[in-house]
N, C-alpha and C positions, 0 to 999 in steps of 0.2 A: 337532488337531495342525497345527502351522504348517509352511509350506513352507520348506525349507532356503534360506538366503541364498546367492546365487551371486555369485562374484567372478571376474574374469578371472584365471585362473591355469592352470597345466598340469593341475590336478586335474579329473577328470570328476565332475560332480555329477548323479546320476541323478534324473530328475523335475524338474530345475530349468527347462529350456528346452523349451516345448511350442509355440513359435510356428509351426513348419512342419507341424504335424499337420492343421490346417484346410486348408492348401493341398493336402496329399496327398489328403485326403478329397474335395475339390472335383475334383482331377485324376482320381481313380478314378471318380467319378460321371460326369464328362464322357466318360471313356473308355468306360464302359458304354453311355451314351446314344449315342455315336458308333457303337459296334458294332451296337446295335439299329437305328440308322438305315441303316447299310450293309446289314444283313440284310434290312430291309424293302425297300430299293431293289432288291436282288438278286432277292428273291421277286417283286416287281412286274415286273421284266424277264423273268423266267422265265415268269410267267403270260401276259405279252403275246406272248412267242414261241410258247407253246403255243396261244394263241388264234389267232395268225396261221397256224400249221401246220394247225390244225383247219379254219380257213376255206379254206385251199388244198385240203385233202382233200375238203371238201364241194363246192367249185367244180368240182374234177376229176371227182368222182362224178356231179354234175349234168350235166356236159358229156358223159360217157360214157353216161349214161342217156338223154340226148336223142338220141344216136345209135341206141340200142336202139329208142326210139319211132319214129325215122325208118325203121329197118329193118322194123318192123311195117307201116308205111304202104307201103313198097316191096312187101312180101309181099302185102298185101291188094289193091293195085292191079295186081299182076303175076301172081298165082297162076292165074287163069283163062286168060289169054292165052298164058302160057308165055313172055312177053317183058316186059321192063321198059317201063313206060309212058314215052313220050317226054318228058312233063312232068317226070319225075324224073331225066332224064339231063342232065349238065353241058352248057352253062354255067348252065342254069336250075335244075338239081336237084343232089342230092348224089352221084349215081352217076356215076363217071368214064366219059366217052364210050367209051374203049378197053375198058372192062370190062362194058359194058351187055349185049352179046350173050352173053357167058359167064355173067353173073349170071342171065340169063333161062334158060339151060340148067341152071344149078344149082337154080333154083327149080322147074323142070319135072321133070327126070329124073336129074340127076347127084347121087347121094347120097354123103355123107361125102367131099367133095372136100378134098384136103389143102392147098388154097391158104391163104395167111396175109395178114393186113392190115398187118403191120408186121414189121420185121426183114429178114433176107436173103430176097430174092426176093418182096418184098411186092407184092401186087396187090389193094389194098383194093376191096371192093364199094361202100363208102360213104366219102366224104371230106367232112368238115365243119370249119368254124371256129366255135367257140363261145367267146365272150369272148376270153381269151388262150390258149385251148387248140386244138390241132390234133387232130381226132378221126378215127380210121380204124376202119372196121367191116367185119366179115366175116359173110356169111350162108351157112349150110350146111344143106342138106336132110339130115335124119337118116334117117327112114323113113316109110312110108305104112301106114295101118291102116284097115280098114273100120270105120265108126263102130259102136259097141256098140248092139245092138238092131236093126241093119239086116239085111235079107235078104242072105245072102252065097252063094246058090247060083250055080252056073256060069252059068245063064241070065241072071241080073240083076246079075252082078258089075260090069258096066260102068256100070250106073246107080245102084249103091249109093252112099250118101254116104260120102265118104272123108276121114279126118283125116290131114293131113300135118304132120309134126313137124320144126321148124326150130330150129337154134341160132344166135343172134345174139351175136357176140363183138365188143366195142368197147373201144378204148383211147384215152384222152385224155392228151396230153402238152403241158406248158407248157415251151417251150424256154427261156424266161427264167429260170425257177426250177428247172427239172429235175424238177418233180413229175409223177407219172404215176398215173392211175387206170384200173382195168380192171374192166369189168362184163360178165358173161356171163349170158344168159337163154335159156330154151327156150320156144318157143311152139307151141301146137297150133292149126292153122288148118283150118277146114272148106274143102273144095276149091272151093266156090263163092265164096270170098273174102269172105263176109259177116262172118265172125267169126274172130278170132285171139285166143286167151287164153293167158296166161302159165302155164306149168307150173313149179312151184317145184322147184329142183334139190336 
């Protein structure tokens, strides 16, 4: 069947002029490719943002955990003497000079003291700068227990090995980004200061 002959007139001839079809197809394909490109760029941007956020979380957690590690060192070096070792007091160490005496009392005999390391009325026991984070820590004595398997009669109660339980609470804050990480750990320390092991909460 032959295609109808087209003349310029006011009559419409269906199927006569198909010159714009290929242009429309090309435009539709380009529109779809453009939409796919924009979607790919958007997904890449979201993935980069998520990776950056995860990196900040990991850096903050690492900074807070380094404070917990320093808290264990303070406990080990101070638990026998009942006072904070001078090498750990500022300006050479992480324990603020104004808080060293009180921290020694907390380690020795003040149980469950309500002091805080950040916020209103903050009096941190440990202050550190780790990378871009300011880290404040609080050490609190929880309770004392005679070590299991030890003699606990009245006569030898003074010489029995004693486990002291402490909570170390640390928070890392990056002022530039506003990101915050908070780590709390509980440690069981033998009174002689030789060992402190983590108790899982």
